[in-house]
N, C-alpha and C positions, 0 to 999 in steps of 0.2 A: 244434452242427450241424457236420458235416464239409463244409466248403466245397469242398475239393479233390474229394471224391467227387461232390458236386452239380455242379461245373463239368465233370467228366468225363462225367457222364450227359448234361448239356446239350450238350456238344460232340459226342458220338456221336449223340445224337438229331437234332441239327441237320444233321449230315452224312447220316444215313439219310433224313431228309425231303428233302434236296436230291437225293439219289440216286434217291428214288422219283419225282421229277419226270421222270426219263428214261422211266420206264414209262408215265406218264400223258401224256407230250408227244404221243404218236401219236393218242390218242383225245380228250383234253380239255386243250386248250391253256391255258385260264384256270386250271384246277386245277394244272397243272404250274408255271405262273408263280407262283401263290400259294404252292405248296410250296417253291419256290426262295427266295422272299423271306422266308417264315417260317423256313425252315431256316437260312438265312444269318444272320437276326437272332438266333436262338437260339445259333448258333455264336459270333457276335460278343459277345454278353453273357456267354458262359461264361468268357471270358478274365479279365475283372475280378473275377468271382465267385471264381475259383480263387486269386486273390491276396489275398483277405481272410484275415486272421490269425484263428485260433480263439482264443477267450478262455481256454480251458484248453489249454495247450500241453504235451503229454505226451512230447515228444521230449527226448532227452538229448544235450547237446552233447558234443564230444570230450573236454573237460577233466573233466566230471562222470563220463564213462565210465571214464577212467583212475583216478579217485579210488575208484570202486566196486571195481575190480579190485585 
């Protein structure tokens, strides 16, 4: 699983939900507050998820790159 991609999706989704609360704040106050709380929660949990290391690391460090060339 690509945790960096998952964390980016969660981060953007959380900010979109928080932004949608501005639209709903004029008509439905409780929905707006719920969207802010849920959106901020998603944004907060996205940070530690993005720091999880993948079990299969396909990146090449600088020393290996010079050995290939």
